[in-house]
C-alpha positions in Angstrom: 4.0 -6.3 -31.6 4.2 -2.8 -30.6 1.1 -2.6 -33.1 -0.7 -4.4 -30.5 0.8 -2.8 -27.5 -2.4 -0.3 -27.0 -4.1 -3.7 -26.2 -1.9 -4.3 -22.8 -3.5 -2.6 -19.9 -0.4 -1.3 -18.5 0.2 0.7 -21.9 -3.2 1.5 -21.4 -2.8 3.3 -18.0 0.5 4.8 -18.8 -1.6 6.6 -21.6 -4.2 7.8 -19.6 -2.2 8.9 -16.9 -0.2 11.1 -19.6 -3.5 12.7 -20.9 -4.4 13.1 -17.1 -1.5 15.5 -16.6 -1.9 17.0 -20.0 -5.7 17.6 -19.1 -5.0 19.1 -15.4 -1.8 21.2 -16.8 -4.1 23.1 -19.8 -7.2 23.2 -17.6 -6.1 23.8 -14.1 -8.5 25.2 -11.3 -9.2 28.8 -11.8 -9.0 30.1 -8.2 -9.7 28.3 -4.4 -13.3 28.2 -5.5 -13.7 27.6 -9.0 -12.4 24.1 -10.5 -10.8 23.8 -13.3 -11.8 21.0 -15.9 -9.0 18.5 -14.7 -9.9 18.7 -11.0 -13.7 18.0 -12.2 -12.1 15.0 -13.0 -11.9 13.6 -9.6 -15.3 11.1 -9.5 -13.3 9.2 -12.1 -10.6 8.0 -9.7 -12.9 8.2 -6.8 -15.2 5.6 -8.3 -12.7 3.5 -9.7 -10.9 2.9 -6.0 -14.7 2.2 -4.4 -15.1 0.0 -7.2 -11.9 -1.7 -6.4 -12.3 -1.9 -2.4 -15.8 -3.1 -3.1 -14.3 -6.7 -4.3 -11.3 -6.7 -2.1 -12.7 -7.7 1.0 -14.8 -11.1 -0.4 -11.4 -11.6 -2.6 -9.0 -11.8 0.2 -11.6 -13.5 2.4 -12.1 -16.5 -0.1 -8.5 -16.7 -1.0 -7.3 -17.4 2.7 -10.2 -19.4 3.6 -9.6 -21.5 0.7 -5.9 -21.9 1.0 -6.2 -22.9 4.4 -8.9 -24.9 4.2 -6.9 -26.8 1.0 -3.6 -27.2 3.4 -5.1 -28.2 5.9 -1.9 -28.0 8.8 -3.0 -25.3 10.6 0.3 -25.5 12.6 1.8 -24.9 8.8 -0.4 -21.5 8.4 0.5 -20.2 12.0 4.2 -20.9 11.0 3.5 -19.0 7.7 2.3 -16.1 9.7 5.0 -16.1 12.4 7.8 -15.9 10.0 5.7 -13.2 7.7 5.4 -10.9 10.7 9.0 -11.3 11.9 10.1 -10.0 8.2 7.5 -7.5 8.3 9.1 -6.1 11.4 12.4 -5.9 10.4 11.9 -4.6 7.1 9.8 -1.7 8.5 12.5 -1.1 10.9 14.9 -1.0 8.5 12.6 1.4 6.6 12.5 3.7 9.5 16.3 3.9 10.4 17.1 4.8 6.6 14.4 7.4 6.4 15.9 9.1 9.3 19.7 8.7 8.2 18.9 10.3 5.1 16.9 12.8 6.5 19.7 14.0 8.9 21.9 14.1 5.9 19.7 16.1 3.5 18.2 18.3 6.2 15.3 19.0 4.0 13.6 21.7 6.6 17.1 23.4 7.3 16.8 27.3 7.1 13.1 27.6 6.7 13.2 29.1 10.3 9.2 29.1 10.5 7.6 30.1 13.6 5.3 27.4 15.4 2.8 30.3 16.4 2.7 31.1 12.5 1.4 27.8 11.7 -2.4 27.1 11.4 -3.9 24.7 13.9 -7.2 24.7 11.6 -5.7 22.8 9.0 -4.2 19.8 11.2 -7.8 19.7 13.6 -9.3 16.9 11.6 -6.4 14.7 11.5 -5.6 15.6 15.2 -8.9 14.4 15.9 -8.6 11.2 14.0 -4.9 10.5 15.6 -6.8 10.4 19.2 -8.3 7.3 18.1 -4.9 5.3 16.9 -3.7 4.3 20.4 -2.3 0.7 20.3 -5.8 -0.5 22.2 -7.7 0.8 19.9 -6.3 -0.5 17.2 -6.0 -4.2 18.4 -10.0 -3.7 19.5 -10.6 -2.2 16.0 -9.7 -5.7 14.6 -12.8 -7.1 16.0 -15.7 -6.7 13.7 -19.0 -6.1 15.1 -20.7 -8.4 13.2 -19.1 -11.3 10.6 -21.1 -9.1 7.9 -19.6 -5.8 8.7 -16.0 -7.0 8.3 -16.7 -6.6 4.7 -18.3 -3.4 4.6 -15.6 -1.4 6.3 -11.9 -0.5 5.2 -10.0 -2.5 7.6 -8.8 -5.4 6.5 -7.2 -7.2 9.4 -11.3 -7.9 10.2 -11.1 -9.6 7.0 -8.1 -11.4 7.6 -9.5 -12.2 11.5 -12.7 -13.6 10.0 -11.1 -15.5 6.7 -8.5 -17.4 9.7 -11.8 -18.1 11.7 -13.7 -19.4 8.7 -10.3 -21.6 7.4 -9.9 -22.8 11.3 -13.2 -23.5 11.3 -13.8 -25.5 7.9 -10.6 -27.8 8.7 -12.2 -29.3 11.6 -15.8 -29.5 9.9 -15.2 -32.5 8.1 -17.3 -33.7 5.3 -19.5 -30.5 5.6 -16.2 -28.1 5.5 -15.5 -29.8 2.2 -18.9 -29.0 0.4 -18.5 -25.4 1.9 -14.9 -25.3 0.5 -15.9 -26.4 -3.0 -18.7 -23.9 -2.9 -15.9 -21.1 -2.3 -13.3 -22.1 -4.7 -15.9 -22.1 -7.0 -17.3 -18.7 -5.8 -13.9 -17.4 -6.0 -13.5 -18.3 -9.7 -16.7 -16.1 -10.2 -15.2 -13.1 -8.3 -11.9 -13.1 -9.8 -14.0 -12.6 -13.1 -15.5 -9.5 -11.8 -12.1 -8.7 -10.6 -11.2 -8.7 -14.4 -14.6 -6.6 -15.5 -13.4 -4.0 -13.0 -9.9 -3.8 -13.8 -10.8 -2.5 -17.5 -11.9 0.8 -15.9 -8.3 1.3 -14.6 -7.2 3.3 -17.0 -10.2 5.8 -16.6 -9.7 5.6 -12.9 -5.6 6.7 -13.4 -6.5 9.6 -16.2 -9.5 11.1 -13.5 -7.0 10.8 -10.7 -4.2 12.2 -12.4 -5.9 14.9 -13.8 -7.3 16.2 -10.5 -4.2 16.1 -8.9 -2.5 18.4 -11.5 -5.3 20.2 -11.7 -5.8 21.0 -8.2 -2.6 21.8 -7.2 -0.9 22.4 -10.5 2.5 21.3 -12.0 4.5 24.5 -9.8 3.4 22.8 -6.3 5.7 20.0 -7.3 8.1 22.7 -6.7 7.2 23.7 -3.2 8.7 21.7 -0.7 10.7 19.8 -3.8 13.8 19.4 -1.5 11.4 17.0 0.7 9.9 15.5 -2.0 13.0 14.9 -3.8 14.5 13.2 -0.9 11.6 10.9 -0.2 11.4 9.8 -3.5 15.5 9.0 -3.8 15.2 7.7 -0.3 12.3 5.0 -2.2 14.4 4.3 -4.8 17.4 2.9 -2.7 15.1 1.3 -0.3 13.6 -0.5 -3.3 16.7 -1.4 -5.4 19.3 -1.6 -2.6 17.3 -3.5 0.0 15.0 -5.0 -1.9 17.3 -5.9 -4.3 19.7 -7.8 -2.2 16.7 -9.2 -0.4 15.4 -10.5 -3.8 18.8 -12.0 -4.7 19.4 -14.2 -1.7 16.1 -15.5 -2.2 16.5 -16.8 -5.9 14.8 -14.2 -8.0 15.6 -11.2 -10.2 13.9 -7.8 -8.8 14.2 -6.0 -11.5 12.5 -9.0 -13.8 9.4 -9.1 -10.9 9.2 -5.6 -11.3 9.0 -5.9 -14.9 6.9 -8.6 -14.5 4.3 -6.7 -11.9 5.1 -3.5 -14.1 1.0 -3.0 -14.8 0.2 -3.0 -11.0 3.2 -0.3 -10.5 1.7 2.0 -13.1 -1.8 1.5 -11.8 -0.7 2.3 -7.9 0.9 5.5 -10.0 -2.1 6.3 -11.4 -4.0 6.5 -8.7 -2.1 7.1 -5.8 -3.4 4.2 -4.1 -1.6 0.4 -3.5 -5.3 -0.9 -2.5 -6.0 -0.4 -6.7 -3.5 -3.3 -7.0 -4.3 -5.8 -4.1 -6.6 -8.0 -5.9 -4.2 -8.3 -8.9 -1.1 -8.6 -7.0 -2.6 -11.9 -5.7 -3.2 -13.4 -8.9 0.3 -12.0 -10.0 2.3 -13.6 -6.9 0.2 -17.1 -7.9 1.0 -16.9 -11.6 4.7 -16.2 -10.1 4.7 -19.5 -8.7 3.6 -18.6 -4.6 1.2 -21.0 -3.2 -2.4 -19.5 -2.8 -1.8 -20.3 0.8 1.1 -18.1 1.4 -0.1 -15.5 -1.0 -3.7 -14.7 1.0 -2.2 -14.9 4.1 1.1 -13.1 3.6 -0.2 -10.3 1.1 -2.8 -8.8 2.6 -1.5 -8.6 6.0 1.5 -6.5 4.6 -1.1 -3.9 3.7 -1.6 -3.1 7.5 2.3 -4.4 8.6 5.1 -4.0 6.1 4.2 0.0 4.9 8.2 0.2 3.6 7.3 3.3 1.6 4.9 5.0 4.7 7.5 4.0 7.1 10.2 6.2 5.0 7.8 9.1 4.5 6.6 9.1 8.1 10.5 9.7 9.4 11.4 12.1 6.7 8.5 14.1 7.3 9.0 14.3 11.0 12.4 15.1 10.8 11.5 17.9 8.4 8.8 19.2 10.8 11.5 19.5 13.5 14.3 21.3 11.3 11.6 23.6 10.2 10.1 24.6 13.2 14.0 25.0 14.7 13.7 22.1 16.9 16.8 20.1 17.6 16.2 16.4 18.3 18.4 14.5 20.4 19.6 11.0 19.4 17.3 9.6 22.6 14.4 11.5 20.7 15.1 9.8 17.4 15.1 6.8 18.7 11.6 7.3 20.4 10.7 8.8 17.2 11.4 5.3 15.6 9.9 3.1 18.6 6.7 5.3 18.0 6.4 4.8 14.5 7.1 1.1 14.5 3.4 1.0 16.2 1.8 3.6 14.9 2.5 3.1 11.4 0.4 -0.3 11.8 -2.0 1.6 13.9 -3.5 4.0 11.0 -4.3 1.3 8.9 -7.5 1.7 7.8 -7.5 5.1 8.5 -8.8 7.9 6.4 -5.5 10.5 5.9 -3.7 7.7 7.5 -0.5 9.1 6.7 -1.2 12.6 8.2 -3.1 10.9 11.0 -0.2 8.9 12.0 2.2 12.0 11.5 -0.1 13.8 14.2 0.3 10.7 16.2 3.7 10.6 16.3 4.2 14.2 17.1 2.4 14.0 19.6 3.9 11.3 21.4 6.8 13.1 21.5 5.8 15.3 25.0 5.4 18.3 22.9 9.1 18.8 21.3 7.8 19.4 17.8 4.6 21.1 17.5 1.7 19.0 15.8 1.0 22.3 13.9 4.2 21.4 11.9 1.7 18.8 9.7 0.2 21.8 8.0 3.2 22.2 6.3 3.1 18.7 4.3 -0.2 19.0 3.9 0.2 20.7 0.7 2.4 18.2 -1.2 1.4 15.3 0.7 -0.8 13.7 -2.4 2.6 14.3 -4.2 4.6 11.7 -1.9 1.4 9.1 -2.0 2.7 8.0 -5.4 6.3 6.6 -3.8 4.6 6.0 -0.7 1.9 3.5 -2.3 4.4 2.1 -4.8 7.6 1.1 -2.5 4.3 -0.8 0.1 3.0 -2.3 -3.1 6.6 -3.9 -4.1 7.9 -4.5 -1.0 4.8 -6.6 -0.1 5.0 -8.6 -3.3 9.0 -9.0 -2.6 7.8 -10.1 0.8 5.3 -12.9 -0.2 7.9 -14.2 -2.8 10.3 -14.4 0.3 7.9 -16.1 2.7 6.9 -18.7 -0.3 10.5 -19.8 -0.7 11.0 -20.1 2.8 7.9 -22.5 3.5 9.1 -24.1 0.6 6.0 -23.1 -1.7 7.2 -21.2 -4.5 7.7 -23.3 -7.8 10.5 -21.4 -9.3 10.3 -23.3 -12.7 6.9 -21.7 -12.8 8.0 -18.1 -11.6 11.1 -18.3 -14.1 8.3 -19.1 -16.9 6.2 -16.4 -15.7 8.9 -13.6 -15.8 10.0 -14.8 -19.4 6.1 -15.0 -20.6 5.5 -12.1 -19.2 2.0 -11.0 -17.2 -1.3 -12.1 -18.6 -3.3 -9.2 -18.7 -5.5 -10.3 -22.1 -8.0 -11.7 -20.5 -7.0 -11.6 -16.9 -6.9 -15.1 -15.7 -8.8 -17.0 -13.3 -6.7 -18.4 -10.4 -4.8 -21.5 -11.3 -6.6 -24.7 -10.2 -5.8 -25.8 -6.5 -4.1 -29.1 -5.7 -6.1 -31.7 -4.3 
């Protein structure tokens, strides 16, 4: 068994991450200008994430369209979406409250006594400018693509969702022509998942490059700087996953631990690349393997990538409180409630924006009527990259659990198939095509 373990993709990713850390540590950047060998590996990680993003739009589009058209009952699709949104709002609110409580108890920024005037506004100007465009109206208008094709060329998954839902509705009402297009899309989806399988062979290379760059650029010593904030974020995400999501999974009739073991390859992939998007195509397949109906998987999982960012919510509240404590600002209970209310909106509005975590943090602090200087974001820019793993892993686990729960609510989860999949393990060699659809 162990002799063939190296053939498993998640084992290859784990080895690649370890090699990347070693390369970045032993061949770091020589100075602020001259990159070391580890930092030069960044294009490998960037290229892999770009390859994954290349197929995400078409994968989501075909999964949703085929799922909705096969289901036929549009009211059923609407009910799935409504239940998913209610679940997302409850869980993200809970994540925000937990992050707030832990930050107040741990006091990660207490005693730093940093004067706002000592903070450099230059480091935050780019994110401040991006935050101006993250208003609620801008978010809503941003869901509508300029053309049907442009939805697949940008980074906003909600645009793809909108086009897919419109296609699914139209095909349901189109009769015979719709059924012919459905058969075509079903065939194309099988070919597309073969492309995904090919792209995923490069996952170890991408994970190696991303980790080598991170450690080579910032160094292992950087992990010590602002370490209490980082430790607090990681511990809070850990507790959220195993306590909150663990209880939800138990209530929904499955073991969280067995689910995590089942998606271990995707978790390692996210840890190596610091991007939850890198695991999205494979998570779609994993959840179908685990007995969830394609119509639920295709609707709930991609929507969760914009509306169910549990890890990001934990980080945003803790970073906001950390900055306030670092500059000596004492936030009242009213201020903290306003903070939660603002984050319930801005955490969704930043979907698809480059540097979304820092951009959303700027927008949130700006909404507190100047009580906390937005320049304080400069304090966390240096370590934001190291906390992205905790955010991304929590987000992908949270969205996986959400899909399992909503599928159970709708009676569209085959628990016998789920238990068989958990016992058998993920099918990595080769990556399977989607399961045949009923009807």
